[in-house]
C-alpha positions as MATLAB code, in Angstrom:
seq = 'MAEIVQQNLESMIPELEQIQRVELLSEVEVKQLIKNRKKLEYRLQKREKRKEDFLEYIQYELALLALLEMRREKTGYFHKKDEIEFAIAKRINRMFRITEHRFGHEIKIWLSHIDFLKKMKWDAAVGRIYRRMLKVHVHEIGLWVAAAKYEMEECGRSENARQVMFEALRFHPKSQTLYREYFRLELIYVEQLRKRASVLGGDLQEVVEDHRDQVLNGEVAKIVFSTAAEVIPDSAFLASLIPIAAKFDFAAQLIEDIESHLKANYADSPSMWNALGRSFLVQPAKGSSTLSQFQKCMELYEEGLASDRLQNKLKLVHYFVETLGELWNLSCSGQKIQASKGDLSEQFMTTLSEYLADKQLKTLEEARDQGWFSLEEGHDQQKQHQDEHWVDSLRDLLDVLANERTSLAQ';
ca = [
      -9.537  -46.197   10.331;
      -7.976  -47.937    7.761;
     -10.865  -48.335    5.434;
     -12.068  -44.950    5.273;
      -8.376  -43.705    4.750;
      -8.115  -46.382    1.780;
     -11.375  -45.100    0.465;
     -10.344  -41.501    0.395;
      -6.993  -42.481   -1.107;
      -8.961  -43.971   -4.167;
     -11.417  -41.191   -4.594;
      -8.066  -39.213   -5.286;
      -7.349  -42.223   -8.446;
      -8.985  -39.789  -11.171;
      -7.054  -36.538  -10.105;
      -3.688  -38.191  -10.279;
      -3.905  -40.619  -13.283;
      -4.395  -37.030  -15.050;
      -1.402  -34.887  -13.200;
       0.529  -38.162  -14.225;
      -0.609  -38.155  -17.579;
      -0.331  -34.599  -18.618;
       3.467  -34.789  -16.755;
       2.624  -32.194  -14.678;
       4.674  -34.825  -11.718;
       6.929  -37.369  -12.738;
       5.880  -41.298  -11.094;
       7.896  -41.110   -8.608;
       6.738  -37.684   -7.751;
       3.097  -39.372   -7.354;
       4.306  -42.201   -5.693;
       5.405  -39.665   -3.059;
       2.616  -37.572   -3.366;
       0.383  -41.041   -2.146;
       2.613  -41.506    0.270;
       2.942  -38.492    1.795;
      -1.602  -38.151    1.775;
      -1.718  -41.505    3.484;
      -0.178  -40.698    6.624;
      -1.800  -37.281    6.838;
      -5.091  -38.842    6.194;
      -4.024  -41.563    8.980;
      -3.545  -38.630   11.105;
      -6.866  -37.228   10.573;
      -8.662  -40.189   11.773;
      -7.374  -40.598   15.057;
      -9.623  -40.673   18.232;
      -8.185  -37.698   19.438;
      -8.522  -34.998   16.587;
      -5.798  -32.077   16.307;
      -6.160  -28.554   14.974;
      -2.274  -28.906   13.474;
      -3.090  -32.273   11.455;
      -5.424  -30.550    9.523;
      -3.879  -27.371    9.233;
      -0.375  -29.544    7.978;
      -3.015  -31.393    5.414;
      -4.041  -28.183    4.476;
      -1.475  -26.278    3.751;
       0.246  -29.977    2.138;
      -2.491  -29.437   -0.570;
      -2.090  -25.504   -0.803;
       1.458  -26.162   -1.406;
       0.716  -28.816   -4.052;
      -1.411  -26.486   -5.776;
       1.342  -23.769   -6.192;
       3.738  -26.620   -7.183;
       1.378  -27.155  -10.083;
       0.700  -23.582  -11.332;
       4.647  -23.548  -11.392;
       4.641  -26.387  -13.780;
       1.632  -25.474  -16.290;
       3.696  -22.127  -16.558;
       7.129  -24.078  -17.161;
       5.005  -27.028  -19.598;
       2.534  -23.958  -21.560;
       0.085  -26.696  -20.493;
      -2.996  -25.222  -19.250;
      -5.459  -28.286  -19.878;
      -7.657  -30.542  -17.402;
      -7.842  -28.001  -14.504;
     -11.189  -29.290  -13.527;
      -9.903  -32.960  -13.105;
      -6.543  -31.440  -11.573;
      -6.765  -28.353   -9.729;
     -10.702  -27.813   -9.131;
     -10.416  -31.694   -7.218;
      -7.701  -30.397   -4.855;
      -9.021  -27.177   -4.477;
     -12.583  -29.203   -3.757;
     -10.644  -31.273   -1.141;
      -9.266  -28.127    0.867;
     -12.501  -26.599    0.928;
     -13.969  -29.304    2.283;
     -10.879  -29.576    4.765;
     -11.565  -26.398    6.240;
     -15.011  -26.767    6.870;
     -14.164  -29.966    8.735;
     -11.746  -27.900   10.844;
     -14.245  -24.955   11.427;
     -16.939  -27.410   12.853;
     -14.556  -28.658   15.179;
     -12.133  -25.655   16.274;
     -14.704  -22.718   14.947;
     -13.065  -20.448   18.290;
     -10.159  -19.945   15.932;
     -10.762  -17.240   13.878;
      -7.906  -17.272   12.052;
      -9.186  -20.695   10.884;
     -12.072  -19.154    9.023;
      -9.496  -16.017    7.706;
      -7.106  -18.177    5.756;
     -10.564  -20.022    4.865;
     -12.235  -16.921    3.191;
      -8.402  -15.969    1.627;
      -8.087  -19.276    0.184;
     -11.770  -18.857   -1.302;
     -11.432  -15.196   -2.299;
      -8.419  -16.727   -4.075;
      -9.965  -19.683   -5.938;
     -12.957  -16.596   -6.688;
     -15.439  -18.505   -5.210;
     -17.571  -15.351   -4.156;
     -20.318  -16.920   -3.101;
     -18.847  -19.708   -1.095;
     -17.126  -16.334    1.061;
     -20.156  -14.923    1.615;
     -21.652  -18.513    3.041;
     -18.904  -18.665    5.306;
     -18.514  -15.198    6.504;
     -22.210  -15.692    8.010;
     -21.258  -19.042    9.288;
     -18.722  -17.380   11.031;
     -20.217  -14.628   12.555;
     -23.048  -16.788   14.280;
     -19.850  -18.602   15.793;
     -18.527  -14.608   16.415;
     -21.215  -13.075   16.987;
     -18.755  -10.384   19.162;
     -16.252   -9.658   16.972;
     -17.189   -6.408   15.370;
     -14.093   -6.364   13.453;
     -15.724   -9.485   11.300;
     -18.816   -8.178   10.959;
     -17.053   -4.405    9.234;
     -15.142   -6.726    7.140;
     -18.389   -9.165    6.118;
     -19.927   -5.975    4.884;
     -17.191   -4.305    3.073;
     -16.056   -7.743    0.839;
     -20.123   -7.584   -0.048;
     -19.882   -3.425   -0.862;
     -16.433   -3.519   -2.346;
     -15.380   -6.864   -3.613;
     -19.063   -7.878   -4.867;
     -21.200   -4.987   -5.478;
     -23.796   -6.218   -3.089;
     -24.884   -3.178   -1.802;
     -28.398   -5.137   -0.228;
     -26.078   -7.959    1.574;
     -23.600   -5.230    2.777;
     -26.667   -3.643    4.544;
     -28.310   -6.931    6.181;
     -25.045   -7.718    7.447;
     -24.552   -3.914    9.171;
     -28.288   -4.402   10.226;
     -27.751   -7.445   11.804;
     -24.038   -6.086   13.391;
     -26.428   -3.511   15.297;
     -28.568   -5.614   16.845;
     -26.065   -7.528   18.026;
     -23.238   -4.171   19.299;
     -26.616   -1.024   18.751;
     -24.328    1.305   20.152;
     -20.989    0.316   18.680;
     -18.892    3.062   16.970;
     -17.096    0.979   14.884;
     -20.249   -0.424   13.132;
     -22.030    2.778   12.769;
     -18.732    4.691   11.137;
     -18.838    1.977    8.619;
     -22.362    1.531    7.854;
     -22.053    5.344    7.043;
     -19.009    4.908    4.812;
     -20.561    2.095    3.029;
     -23.523    4.337    2.653;
     -21.795    6.780    0.835;
     -20.004    4.789   -1.382;
     -22.852    2.913   -2.473;
     -24.004    6.440   -3.468;
     -20.781    7.189   -5.518;
     -21.520    3.853   -7.224;
     -24.595    4.942   -8.327;
     -23.467    8.418   -9.671;
     -21.035    6.507  -11.262;
     -23.289    4.393  -13.163;
     -25.846    6.967  -13.770;
     -23.208    9.211  -15.640;
     -23.070    5.945  -17.633;
     -26.248    4.714  -18.005;
     -27.468    8.683  -18.744;
     -29.384    8.801  -15.351;
     -31.328    5.374  -15.656;
     -31.133    3.326  -12.556;
     -34.143    0.685  -11.813;
     -32.916   -0.376   -8.306;
     -33.410    3.348   -7.156;
     -37.190    4.538   -6.864;
     -37.630    7.893   -8.950;
     -39.762    9.707   -6.405;
     -36.301    9.409   -4.203;
     -33.572    8.928   -6.833;
     -32.289   12.411   -5.715;
     -32.577   12.362   -2.157;
     -30.847    8.859   -2.623;
     -27.875   10.353   -5.058;
     -27.210   13.706   -3.015;
     -26.424   11.003    0.442;
     -29.910   11.379    2.142;
     -29.472    7.404    3.268;
     -26.099    8.124    4.945;
     -27.676   11.677    6.651;
     -30.569    9.241    8.150;
     -27.898    7.114    9.401;
     -25.901   10.050   11.183;
     -29.316   10.765   13.164;
     -29.968    7.467   14.245;
     -26.001    7.483   15.319;
     -26.468   11.057   16.863;
     -29.549    9.381   18.725;
     -27.941    6.125   19.822;
     -24.692    7.850   20.836;
     -24.367   11.402   21.465;
     -20.748   11.706   21.720;
     -19.422   14.617   20.302;
     -15.734   13.013   19.208;
     -17.330   10.232   17.120;
     -20.128   12.354   15.326;
     -17.341   14.655   14.590;
     -14.993   11.506   13.061;
     -17.770   11.013   10.326;
     -16.434   14.523    8.628;
     -13.749   12.975    7.281;
     -15.272   10.177    5.749;
     -18.028   12.067    3.900;
     -15.237   14.471    2.888;
     -13.796   12.205    0.467;
     -16.950   12.169   -1.867;
     -17.210   15.265   -3.387;
     -21.120   15.147   -3.246;
     -21.271   14.820    0.687;
     -20.414   19.010    1.514;
     -24.573   19.218    2.520;
     -24.041   16.166    4.914;
     -21.189   17.585    6.490;
     -22.483   21.058    6.977;
     -25.663   19.411    8.323;
     -22.967   17.364   11.072;
     -21.513   20.533   11.632;
     -24.884   22.342   12.266;
     -25.825   19.468   14.538;
     -22.663   19.388   16.780;
     -22.885   23.205   16.938;
     -26.093   22.648   17.983;
     -26.170   20.583   20.682;
     -22.719   20.340   21.529;
     -21.768   24.091   21.521;
     -20.696   24.182   25.421;
     -18.227   21.360   24.976;
     -14.110   22.261   24.394;
     -14.009   18.579   23.495;
     -16.759   18.917   20.354;
     -14.874   22.187   18.933;
     -11.590   20.398   19.414;
     -12.564   17.148   17.154;
     -14.968   19.095   15.119;
     -11.849   21.755   14.108;
      -9.442   18.499   13.789;
     -11.803   16.673   11.926;
     -10.986   19.138    9.034;
      -7.292   18.551    9.203;
      -7.641   14.957    8.284;
      -7.294   15.380    4.894;
      -8.794   17.484    2.113;
     -12.427   17.275    0.740;
     -12.610   16.685   -2.539;
     -12.488   19.901   -4.235;
     -10.603   21.695   -1.620;
      -6.990   22.505   -0.889;
      -4.968   21.768    2.698;
      -4.741   25.354    3.065;
      -8.748   25.910    3.418;
      -9.156   22.830    5.542;
      -6.310   24.458    7.792;
      -8.358   27.545    7.575;
     -11.573   26.354    8.126;
     -10.558   24.167   11.406;
      -8.790   27.431   12.709;
     -12.286   29.414   12.267;
     -13.967   26.148   14.453;
     -11.403   26.818   16.776;
     -12.140   30.743   16.663;
     -15.953   30.428   16.953;
     -15.942   28.079   20.086;
     -13.698   30.636   21.749;
     -16.374   33.497   20.697;
     -19.107   31.392   22.144;
     -21.213   32.154   25.355;
     -22.411   28.812   25.739;
     -18.995   27.229   26.022;
     -18.070   26.013   29.691;
     -14.335   26.204   29.946;
     -12.427   28.428   27.546;
      -9.424   26.931   28.790;
      -9.291   23.811   27.580;
      -9.982   24.997   24.450;
      -7.532   27.167   24.177;
      -5.214   24.497   25.409;
      -6.806   22.401   22.269;
      -6.255   24.785   20.256;
      -2.679   26.082   20.683;
      -1.615   22.345   20.795;
      -3.004   21.856   17.361;
      -1.525   24.791   16.786;
       1.973   23.840   18.039;
       1.669   20.096   16.289;
       1.227   21.690   12.949;
       4.192   24.229   13.645;
       6.439   21.625   14.624;
       5.619   19.007   11.749;
       5.577   21.944    9.072;
       8.995   23.386   10.422;
      10.660   19.883   10.459;
       9.653   19.362    6.786;
       7.912   16.016    7.766;
       4.160   15.419    6.172;
       1.191   14.682    8.141;
      -0.201   11.405    7.218;
      -3.389   10.665    7.138;
      -4.325   11.602   10.053;
      -3.676   14.773   10.128;
      -3.724   15.933    6.151;
      -0.397   16.814    4.204;
       1.417   19.558    4.791;
       4.159   21.658    2.111;
       6.076   24.384    2.000;
       3.227   26.350    0.917;
       1.221   25.540    4.116;
       3.892   26.286    6.192;
       4.325   29.636    5.887;
       0.740   30.159    5.194;
       0.703   28.840    8.865;
       3.610   31.270    9.686;
       1.464   33.734    8.506;
      -1.614   33.401   10.555;
       0.156   32.520   14.194;
       1.855   35.944   13.038;
      -1.021   38.287   12.468;
      -4.021   36.750   14.059;
      -4.200   34.053   16.050;
      -1.201   35.272   18.526;
      -3.552   38.089   18.869;
      -6.334   35.796   20.037;
      -3.850   33.698   22.734;
      -3.058   37.005   24.322;
      -6.271   38.023   24.474;
      -7.470   34.729   25.921;
      -4.274   35.317   28.674;
      -4.764   38.989   29.166;
      -9.050   37.967   29.665;
      -7.674   35.495   32.521;
      -8.411   32.371   30.422;
      -5.268   31.032   31.491;
      -6.045   31.777   35.285;
      -7.184   29.038   38.113;
     -10.107   28.477   39.614;
     -10.257   28.268   43.323;
     -12.154   25.283   45.042;
     -10.353   22.461   42.982;
      -9.443   19.271   44.206;
      -5.766   18.280   44.836;
      -5.677   16.377   42.100;
      -7.546   18.484   39.473;
      -5.489   21.563   40.690;
      -2.381   20.183   39.561;
      -4.019   19.343   36.515;
      -4.514   22.537   35.681;
      -1.337   24.547   36.727;
       0.189   22.219   34.118;
      -2.162   23.125   31.401;
      -1.546   26.658   32.744;
       2.378   25.876   32.390;
       2.135   24.634   29.084;
       0.029   26.753   27.309;
       2.098   29.612   28.298;
       5.252   27.940   26.797;
       3.709   26.985   24.096;
       2.841   31.076   24.036;
       5.993   31.919   24.765;
       7.609   29.806   21.116;
       5.066   30.939   19.313;
       5.371   34.410   20.242;
       9.393   34.327   19.300;
       8.192   32.626   16.258;
       6.538   35.532   15.137;
       9.134   38.078   16.140;
      11.586   35.911   13.434;
       9.215   35.770   10.918;
       8.850   39.972   11.618;
      12.537   40.408   11.298;
];
């Protein structure tokens, strides 16, 4: 044990000599540094290895790096970094790897290592650590997403990001989170290509010329959507892809395709019409206003209510009025709907008021007159109680909206 500790301490002599020579630390501070390191080294050599000992040593070395950085700023001396900071960083990296080998089940250790490597700008090492971590934590979907986002957004390595997603979907073939992220990454890739094409005049060697127009129009993202629709036939999930596509100004046709698919395959589902309508409230698409998105949302609800294939109009009316009441309350209180529902202004409140007064209340009143609020017989007791609660809520909301219309008319 003592021999190993002594050998490790001797390997540190060159950096310590440089630290003292350039006066980043005083002689007293260097002696204290050696003493502290010796104590930490002995802890690592114990028969029973403790995670806390490794992490304490890593934290000590990180604090040393921070101290040296402050001393350099103070003295204005920025030479000999390879001999000093780089040597310390290599030691930290090595200790992280040892810790991960012994305590690989701790995700926080891996993520701390990745944060350190990012600060050091060791990008290639970050990718390797992600791959090692995913071999251990193959069931952690969030880690697969983080790895793919790193490759695409921070490094611009689209092929690596795709490989990560392919591997992730092999282990989690029905993960909504993975398909949603894969869909977004393909759209980011197209956006990057389009920006490059505008700068280079269309010279994109990595895209086959015969398929260039399709790629630049988001055809790959459409394939991802089609695959997801086959594997995960869930209308709410598929509708959740619309707000993602809405962030990209080239994806208008893709949004129409998703909308058409949902209407063709799930027109009987109130949940689909609700998810589809609310998807346009998440945030305005590029080139659209909040008001136009609101109008699109209302049109979809009305289209659903008018559909002959819809099986439960009561439920869709409930969703419809719930959405309107939510928007109305937020606009009246002067609050702004955050990322999940868009951004409301005074102009939006006025438009919503006019919509409720001129059009929507008539639709709801017709729904009431046509018996959509009535209860069906033959339900079990629990279902009957649930429907009664729905009907009461709908009637209450209708009364509130009717009062608002009266106030507006005055």
